[in-house]
BANU-363743 format. One record per residue (C-alpha): residue number from 1; residue in one letter; x, y, z. Coordinates in steps of 0.001 Angstrom, whole numbers, plus 500000, padded with zeros to 6 digits. Example, Ala and Ser with C-alpha at 12.3 -4.5 7.8 and 13.67 -1.06 7.14 Angstrom:
# BANU-363743
{atom 1; "A"; {512300; 495500; 507800}}
{atom 2; "S"; {513670; 498940; 507140}}
END
This chain:
# BANU-363743
{atom 1; "X"; {512702; 599722; 508336}}
{atom 2; "X"; {510944; 602874; 509494}}
{atom 3; "X"; {513856; 605021; 508381}}
{atom 4; "X"; {513735; 603445; 504925}}
{atom 5; "X"; {509994; 604260; 504562}}
{atom 6; "X"; {510523; 607793; 505818}}
{atom 7; "X"; {513404; 608457; 503387}}
{atom 8; "X"; {511447; 606916; 500491}}
{atom 9; "X"; {508427; 609064; 501286}}
{atom 10; "X"; {510645; 612139; 501507}}
{atom 11; "X"; {512243; 611420; 498110}}
{atom 12; "X"; {508871; 610823; 496433}}
{atom 13; "X"; {507437; 614028; 497935}}
{atom 14; "X"; {510441; 616088; 496847}}
{atom 15; "X"; {510262; 614646; 493316}}
{atom 16; "X"; {506552; 615426; 493026}}
{atom 17; "X"; {507084; 618961; 494332}}
{atom 18; "X"; {509892; 619517; 491810}}
{atom 19; "X"; {507800; 618244; 488870}}
{atom 20; "X"; {504771; 620290; 489984}}
{atom 21; "X"; {506984; 623382; 490233}}
{atom 22; "X"; {508166; 622861; 486672}}
{atom 23; "X"; {504591; 622523; 485419}}
{atom 24; "X"; {503458; 625653; 487264}}
{atom 25; "X"; {506428; 627649; 485977}}
{atom 26; "X"; {505756; 626846; 482307}}
{atom 27; "X"; {503269; 629717; 481925}}
{atom 28; "X"; {505419; 632400; 483504}}
{atom 29; "X"; {506322; 635508; 481570}}
{atom 30; "X"; {509805; 636903; 481772}}
{atom 31; "X"; {510226; 640681; 482218}}
{atom 32; "X"; {511414; 641014; 478615}}
{atom 33; "X"; {508075; 639555; 477443}}
{atom 34; "X"; {505979; 641625; 479833}}
{atom 35; "X"; {503452; 644189; 478711}}
{atom 36; "X"; {504123; 647834; 479694}}
{atom 37; "X"; {502006; 648959; 482631}}
{atom 38; "X"; {499412; 651709; 482426}}
{atom 39; "X"; {500560; 655297; 482275}}
{atom 40; "X"; {501097; 656783; 485710}}
{atom 41; "X"; {501167; 653447; 487524}}
{atom 42; "X"; {503748; 652499; 490102}}
{atom 43; "X"; {504636; 649229; 488363}}
{atom 44; "X"; {507301; 649196; 485667}}
{atom 45; "X"; {505751; 646243; 483848}}
{atom 46; "X"; {502644; 644119; 483924}}
{atom 47; "X"; {503768; 640505; 483801}}
{atom 48; "X"; {500554; 639203; 482321}}
{atom 49; "X"; {499702; 637569; 479054}}
{atom 50; "X"; {496577; 636815; 477110}}
{atom 51; "X"; {494983; 633410; 477554}}
{atom 52; "X"; {495670; 630915; 474785}}
{atom 53; "X"; {493432; 631484; 471788}}
{atom 54; "X"; {492538; 635059; 472759}}
{atom 55; "X"; {493831; 637511; 470190}}
{atom 56; "X"; {493298; 641157; 469401}}
{atom 57; "X"; {490408; 641285; 466920}}
{atom 58; "X"; {490525; 644974; 466036}}
{atom 59; "X"; {493071; 647733; 465512}}
{atom 60; "X"; {493925; 649150; 468948}}
{atom 61; "X"; {492502; 652600; 469687}}
{atom 62; "X"; {494669; 655602; 470437}}
{atom 63; "X"; {494875; 656196; 474186}}
{atom 64; "X"; {494129; 658965; 475069}}
{atom 65; "X"; {491759; 659522; 472134}}
{atom 66; "X"; {492101; 663332; 472230}}
{atom 67; "X"; {495320; 664963; 473431}}
{atom 68; "X"; {494845; 667539; 476186}}
{atom 69; "X"; {491460; 666257; 477395}}
{atom 70; "X"; {490521; 664221; 480431}}
{atom 71; "X"; {489808; 660663; 479280}}
{atom 72; "X"; {487358; 658019; 480412}}
{atom 73; "X"; {488216; 654462; 479363}}
{atom 74; "X"; {485311; 652138; 480119}}
{atom 75; "X"; {486188; 648447; 479875}}
{atom 76; "X"; {483375; 645937; 479696}}
{atom 77; "X"; {481629; 643501; 477444}}
{atom 78; "X"; {478232; 642133; 476522}}
{atom 79; "X"; {478349; 639224; 478955}}
{atom 80; "X"; {477058; 640933; 482099}}
{atom 81; "X"; {474156; 643200; 482969}}
{atom 82; "X"; {476547; 645526; 484797}}
{atom 83; "X"; {478665; 646045; 481663}}
{atom 84; "X"; {475601; 646737; 479531}}
{atom 85; "X"; {474268; 649126; 482196}}
{atom 86; "X"; {477543; 651101; 482325}}
{atom 87; "X"; {477800; 651254; 478522}}
{atom 88; "X"; {474238; 652569; 478193}}
{atom 89; "X"; {474777; 655204; 480891}}
{atom 90; "X"; {478031; 656426; 479275}}
{atom 91; "X"; {476387; 656573; 475835}}
{atom 92; "X"; {473590; 658682; 477340}}
{atom 93; "X"; {476167; 661034; 478941}}
{atom 94; "X"; {478295; 661424; 475778}}
{atom 95; "X"; {476489; 664536; 474455}}
{atom 96; "X"; {477176; 666249; 477793}}
{atom 97; "X"; {480846; 665153; 477689}}
{atom 98; "X"; {481521; 665984; 474026}}
{atom 99; "X"; {484495; 668310; 473627}}
{atom 100; "X"; {485295; 668095; 477347}}
{atom 101; "X"; {486157; 664421; 477869}}
{atom 102; "X"; {487618; 661824; 475542}}
{atom 103; "X"; {485483; 658699; 475895}}
{atom 104; "X"; {486584; 655179; 474948}}
{atom 105; "X"; {484277; 652229; 475491}}
{atom 106; "X"; {486335; 649063; 475019}}
{atom 107; "X"; {484996; 645533; 474872}}
{atom 108; "X"; {487566; 643277; 476528}}
{atom 109; "X"; {486817; 640468; 474071}}
{atom 110; "X"; {487695; 642750; 471147}}
{atom 111; "X"; {490628; 644526; 472859}}
{atom 112; "X"; {492188; 641974; 475241}}
{atom 113; "X"; {495662; 643510; 474878}}
{atom 114; "X"; {494440; 646825; 476322}}
{atom 115; "X"; {492693; 644950; 479139}}
{atom 116; "X"; {496019; 643267; 479952}}
{atom 117; "X"; {497939; 646540; 479603}}
{atom 118; "X"; {495704; 648223; 482176}}
{atom 119; "X"; {495805; 645148; 484459}}
{atom 120; "X"; {492050; 644716; 484736}}
{atom 121; "X"; {490815; 642469; 487508}}
{atom 122; "X"; {487154; 642581; 486573}}
{atom 123; "X"; {484629; 644216; 484296}}
{atom 124; "X"; {483157; 646721; 484211}}
{atom 125; "X"; {486163; 648895; 485041}}
{atom 126; "X"; {486391; 652618; 484411}}
{atom 127; "X"; {489816; 654258; 484163}}
{atom 128; "X"; {490178; 658026; 484436}}
{atom 129; "X"; {493145; 659762; 482775}}
{atom 130; "X"; {494049; 663409; 483260}}
{atom 131; "X"; {494780; 665764; 480341}}
{atom 132; "X"; {498410; 664546; 480300}}
{atom 133; "X"; {497259; 660925; 479765}}
{atom 134; "X"; {498221; 659799; 483282}}
{atom 135; "X"; {495926; 657487; 485216}}
{atom 136; "X"; {494312; 659438; 488036}}
{atom 137; "X"; {491899; 656818; 489335}}
{atom 138; "X"; {489941; 653731; 488441}}
{atom 139; "X"; {486726; 652128; 489577}}
{atom 140; "X"; {485659; 648499; 489359}}
{atom 141; "X"; {481946; 647847; 489086}}
{atom 142; "X"; {478963; 650061; 488356}}
{atom 143; "X"; {478896; 653814; 488994}}
{atom 144; "X"; {475901; 656118; 488960}}
{atom 145; "X"; {475945; 658981; 486460}}
{atom 146; "X"; {476670; 661493; 489241}}
{atom 147; "X"; {479527; 659383; 490650}}
{atom 148; "X"; {481014; 659086; 487154}}
{atom 149; "X"; {480778; 662853; 486584}}
{atom 150; "X"; {482361; 663516; 490009}}
{atom 151; "X"; {485312; 661241; 489146}}
{atom 152; "X"; {485729; 663001; 485788}}
{atom 153; "X"; {485732; 666396; 487530}}
{atom 154; "X"; {488333; 665084; 490010}}
{atom 155; "X"; {490466; 664044; 487013}}
{atom 156; "X"; {490320; 667614; 485682}}
{atom 157; "X"; {487300; 667692; 483366}}
{atom 158; "X"; {485224; 670875; 483306}}
{atom 159; "X"; {481649; 669566; 483296}}
{atom 160; "X"; {478560; 671395; 484521}}
END
């Protein structure tokens, strides 16, 4: 009798594991459906997709915005104090960066496809591209103005 219970339990467990595996696998993206990874990244594709109901609400911006310039792409939103703080600081720095750095401030709720393309894990995230449009570095979280300027200089921007 013990063998019968053991085998029955084993069959039920295997069946449940199989069904759970099918349910988990329903949301997977195949490589042919994957979104291209960010320029200069090591990954060939980003196998991520937008959550259901989240669609691009605006025409995607050109990345980089100005050919031949270092670019700062600042991803964020209006939901957190950190995102608002970074946006305000970048807006205040823009006159100093004009003509030297291409600046894009992207709200992830308006541009979710770009957030997926650059494989964001959190906001705010700042991505630094060199003059060739290749990702040089990225930072997650809040930066001070001096830290931001130092990262832009490291990416090739000529800023006093």
